[in-house]
C-alpha positions as a printed Julia matrix, in Angstrom:
258×3 Matrix{Float64}:
 86.99  -19.66  -29.65
 85.33  -16.26  -29.28
 88.42  -14.58  -30.76
 88.43  -16.96  -33.74
 84.81  -16.28  -34.58
 85.28  -12.54  -34.16
 88.31  -12.62  -36.5
 86.41  -14.68  -39.08
 83.53  -12.23  -38.97
 85.81   -9.19  -39.16
 87.46  -10.33  -42.39
 84.33  -11.68  -44.1
 81.47   -9.45  -42.95
 79.92   -6.79  -45.11
 79.34   -4.54  -42.11
 81.63   -1.66  -41.3
 83.35   -1.81  -37.94
 81.71    1.54  -37.09
 78.28   -0.1   -37.3
 79.35   -2.78  -34.86
 80.76   -0.26  -32.41
 77.58    1.79  -32.65
 75.46   -1.29  -31.96
 77.22   -2.08  -28.69
 78.7     1.28  -27.71
 76.7     1.57  -24.48
 77.72   -1.91  -23.36
 81.37   -1.19  -24.18
 81.25    1.87  -21.91
 79.74   -0.24  -19.1
 82.44   -2.89  -19.5
 85.19   -0.25  -19.46
 83.75    1.31  -16.29
 83.42   -2.09  -14.61
 87.04   -2.95  -15.44
 88.26    0.3   -13.89
 86.27   -0.36  -10.71
 87.46   -3.98  -10.62
 91.08   -2.81  -10.65
 90.32   -0.88   -7.46
 88.14   -3.29   -5.47
 89.16   -6.73   -6.86
 85.77   -8.29   -6.07
 85.33  -11.77   -7.53
 81.66  -11.26   -8.33
 82.53   -8.12  -10.29
 84.97  -10.12  -12.45
 82.18  -12.59  -13.29
 79.91   -9.65  -14.01
 82.43   -8.25  -16.52
 82.75  -11.6   -18.32
 78.97  -11.86  -18.4
 78.71   -8.47  -20.07
 81.31   -9.46  -22.65
 79.13  -12.44  -23.58
 76.08  -10.16  -23.67
 77.89   -7.84  -26.07
 78.74  -10.9   -28.19
 75.05  -11.88  -28.22
 74.05   -8.45  -29.46
 76.71   -8.31  -32.19
 76.22  -11.85  -33.49
 72.44  -11.36  -33.62
 73.16   -8.23  -35.63
 75.47  -10.11  -38.03
 72.99  -12.98  -38.44
 70.46  -10.67  -40.08
 72.46  -10.59  -43.32
 74.39  -13.87  -43.18
 73.89  -16.42  -45.96
 73.23  -19.09  -43.35
 72.05  -17.22  -40.26
 71.43  -20.35  -38.21
 74.98  -20.67  -36.93
 75.05  -17.0   -35.98
 71.72  -17.25  -34.18
 72.91  -20.36  -32.35
 76.09  -18.59  -31.24
 74.23  -15.39  -30.34
 71.51  -17.05  -28.28
 74.01  -19.36  -26.59
 76.07  -16.27  -25.7
 72.97  -14.7   -24.16
 72.31  -17.76  -21.99
 75.95  -17.85  -20.86
 75.74  -14.13  -20.15
 72.59  -14.53  -18.05
 74.15  -17.44  -16.15
 77.35  -15.49  -15.41
 75.44  -12.42  -14.25
 73.33  -14.57  -11.93
 76.38  -16.48  -10.66
 77.95  -13.1    -9.82
 74.81  -12.33   -7.8
 75.02  -15.71   -6.07
 78.65  -15.03   -5.09
 77.65  -11.63   -3.78
 74.77  -13.02   -1.69
 76.67  -16.08   -0.47
 74.19  -18.46   -2.19
 76.82  -20.6    -3.88
 74.79  -23.8    -3.54
 72.65  -22.57   -6.47
 75.59  -22.19   -8.86
 75.52  -25.81  -10.09
 71.74  -25.81  -10.75
 72.1   -22.52  -12.66
 74.9   -24.01  -14.8
 72.82  -27.13  -15.42
 69.81  -25.12  -16.57
 72.07  -23.0   -18.81
 73.48  -26.09  -20.54
 69.97  -27.47  -21.02
 68.82  -24.14  -22.45
 71.65  -24.14  -25.02
 70.64  -27.67  -26.07
 67.04  -26.49  -26.52
 68.3   -23.57  -28.61
 70.23  -25.89  -30.93
 67.23  -28.19  -31.31
 64.93  -25.28  -32.05
 67.21  -23.73  -34.68
 68.22  -26.91  -36.53
 65.37  -29.36  -35.86
 62.14  -27.5   -35.08
 62.49  -23.81  -35.99
 58.72  -23.25  -36.02
 57.93  -25.18  -32.87
 56.11  -23.18  -30.22
 57.03  -25.77  -27.59
 60.78  -25.5   -28.21
 60.56  -21.7   -28.18
 58.67  -21.78  -24.88
 61.22  -24.16  -23.36
 64.12  -21.89  -24.33
 62.52  -18.8   -22.84
 61.36  -20.67  -19.75
 64.87  -22.05  -19.14
 66.68  -18.71  -19.14
 63.84  -17.15  -17.15
 64.45  -19.72  -14.44
 68.06  -18.52  -14.29
 67.25  -14.81  -14.06
 64.4   -15.32  -11.58
 66.71  -17.38   -9.36
 69.22  -14.53   -9.24
 66.53  -11.91   -8.62
 64.94  -13.97   -5.83
 68.2   -14.61   -4.0
 69.21  -10.96   -4.25
 65.8    -9.81   -2.99
 66.06  -12.17    0.01
 69.6   -10.98    0.75
 68.65   -7.29    0.59
 65.38   -7.6     2.51
 65.12   -4.92    5.17
 68.07   -2.91    3.83
 67.93    0.64    2.52
 70.38    0.25   -0.39
 68.91    0.94   -3.82
 71.42   -0.88   -6.06
 70.27   -4.44   -5.28
 66.6    -3.59   -5.77
 67.39   -1.96   -9.1
 69.23   -5.13  -10.14
 66.3    -7.31   -9.03
 63.97   -5.35  -11.31
 66.39   -5.43  -14.25
 67.04   -9.18  -13.94
 63.3    -9.79  -14.09
 63.07   -7.62  -17.23
 66.11   -9.21  -18.91
 65.05  -11.05  -22.06
 66.4   -12.54  -25.27
 65.36  -11.42  -28.75
 65.34  -14.31  -31.23
 66.32  -11.95  -34.05
 67.98   -8.55  -34.07
 64.91   -7.1   -35.81
 62.46   -8.59  -33.31
 60.03   -5.95  -32.06
 57.99   -5.96  -28.86
 56.56   -3.4   -26.46
 59.91   -3.03  -24.64
 62.06   -2.9   -27.77
 62.58    0.87  -27.83
 63.65    1.05  -24.18
 65.85   -2.07  -24.13
 69.05    0.08  -24.14
 67.81    1.82  -20.98
 67.26   -1.53  -19.26
 70.75   -2.64  -20.28
 72.25    0.56  -18.9
 70.36    0.25  -15.6
 71.35   -3.41  -15.23
 75.01   -2.54  -15.72
 74.87    0.44  -13.39
 73.14   -1.55  -10.66
 76.2    -3.73  -10.06
 78.5    -0.71  -10.02
 76.2     0.94   -7.48
 76.34   -2.2    -5.34
 80.15   -2.26   -5.38
 80.41    1.44   -4.49
 77.74    1.15   -1.77
 79.55   -1.81   -0.22
 82.79    0.15   -0.21
 81.06    3.08    1.49
 79.45    0.72    4.04
 82.86   -0.73    4.94
 84.26    2.77    5.37
 81.3     3.74    7.57
 81.73    0.65    9.73
 85.4     1.41   10.25
 84.52    5.0    11.18
 81.99    3.73   13.72
 84.54    1.35   15.25
 86.98    4.24   15.57
 84.29    6.4    17.2
 83.37    3.63   19.63
 87.03    3.15   20.5
 87.37    6.86   21.17
 84.21    6.84   23.31
 85.55    3.95   25.38
 88.86    5.72   25.91
 87.22    8.98   26.94
 84.27    7.58   28.93
 84.14    8.27   32.65
 81.79    5.39   33.39
 80.2     2.38   31.68
 76.83    4.13   31.22
 78.2     6.96   29.07
 80.38    4.49   27.18
 77.39    2.28   26.28
 75.26    5.31   25.36
 77.91    6.54   22.95
 78.35    3.12   21.37
 74.61    2.61   20.89
 74.27    6.1    19.35
 77.01    5.35   16.81
 75.47    2.0    15.85
 72.03    3.59   15.48
 73.52    6.22   13.18
 75.32    3.59   11.09
 72.17    1.54   10.46
 69.89    4.59   10.19
 67.63    3.16   12.85
 64.96    5.26   14.53
 65.77    3.83   17.93
 68.26    1.49   19.55
 68.67    0.09   23.04
 70.76   -2.32   25.02
 69.88   -4.4    28.04
 72.45   -5.01   30.75
 72.08   -7.77   33.3
 72.79   -7.09   36.94
 76.31   -7.91   38.12
 77.62   -8.14   34.5
């Protein structure tokens, strides 16, 4: 369906393809980078993240096209629906990453309801403040859910990627029109870039953490093999674990006769 609409637009639009590429060039670079990293790590949540960004790119382009369409309503419906699907996919990727899969169905339910509200607002009550508020409240529920679960998962950890994503999910918003202006309008591309980079940072940090854990296991194995007694063996193991988790102190308690 996406391909059909893109083909119809390509052959009938008055815009040059260069204008479209310029509009979403930053997002295209993020998608390309994410695909390259996905080929290496094969993380399921990263695949969902890539699909979410494709829908986000679609939202941006269709909003852009709707500005000059003879009947912009269909384009705005498609664009805003694509944004909601994008937000839902990005949050579902976060839920997979954090192991909070029980929230996936509620997120999907809210997303479907939000798309229904969008259709009603565009075709039934375009000037209704209530319908507009319901649309924005619905997708905010989705993004806040993802930010909250990620913040809980990363609590007490020193990694920066998840906290950057938490902030960007809270700042993620939908513009009703391409020409909509607000106090964040000029820095929206920066927020998009940071949101895309945050997931890539998470994937690379996780890979580094796995490598570090394997190195610690190897060091502990070497310490056990070379230890002359249990005391030196335990001291070496505790020192390696403290270094891995960047803790200021670590200790172990041994029971008598164990």
